[in-house]
C-alpha positions, -999 to +999 in steps of 0.1 A: -359+069+158-328+087+146-312+106+174-282+129+168-269+127+203-259+091+197-233+103+173-215+127+196-185+105+200-183+101+162-183+139+156-158+145+184-135+119+169-139+133+134-132+169+145-101+159+166-088+137+138-091+166+114-076+192+137-045+173+149-028+170+114-038+206+106-023+218+138+008+197+133+015+212+099+008+247+111+031+244+141+059+228+121+056+255+095+059+282+121+087+266+141+108+252+113+139+272+103+138+285+068+171+285+050+173+283+012+208+278-001+226+257-027+232+230-002+195+228+007+185+226-030+210+199-039+201+162-040+215+140-013+227+104-017+240+090+016+266+118+020+281+112-014+280+138-042+255+126-068+268+115-101+248+119-133+212+129-139+185+121-113+160+111-140+169+075-147+145+053-166+138+021-148+130-011-166+093-021-167+104-055-152+107-039-117+072-025-119+058-058-131+075-077-103+061-053-077+026-054-093+025-092-093+037-093-057+009-069-046-018-087-065-009-121-050-003-106-016-037-089-016-054-120-029-042-141+000-059-116+024-092-127+009-085-163+019-082-154+056-120-149+064-128-180+045-102-200+065-116-186+098-151-198+090-143-229+070-162-253+093-194-233+091-196-226+053-197-260+038-185-278+007-197-253-019-176-225-004-147-249-002-150-255-040-152-218-047-121-212-026-104-241-044-113-225-077-100-191-065-066-207-054-064-225-087-069-193-107-041-177-085-018-207-093-026-204-131-018-167-129+014-173-111+025-200-136+016-176-165+037-148-150+066-172-144+065-185-180+063-150-194+095-141-174+078-115-152+093-131-121+129-129-133+147-101-116+177-096-139 
C-alpha cells in the first residue's frame, strides 16, 4: 500500500533544499552594497588595464580538444562498474568491454590523425 507518511523525509529535504538557495540570494541581495560607477562597470584583468576588445574569437581547435577530453573522460567512467563486477559477469561481458575499449582506441587514433589533439 502506498503511504504518504513514508516520504516525509523526502518532502522535508526537498523543501529545505529549495529554500536555502532562495534565502541565500534574497539575503545577499538585501545586504550587498549597491554602487554603480565606471570602475564597477569596467572589465578586470588581474589588476591590469585591459587592452583591446573583449570579444576575441577562439580557434575551434581549443573546443575540439576539450570535447575530445570530455568524451574520453566520461567513457572511462562507464568502465568502472564493469571493472568492479568483472569476476561475476563472465566472458561475454569481457568481450563487450573489450570492443568498447577498442572503439575508444580507434576514436583516439582517428582524432590524433586528424590533428585534433595538437594544441598549437
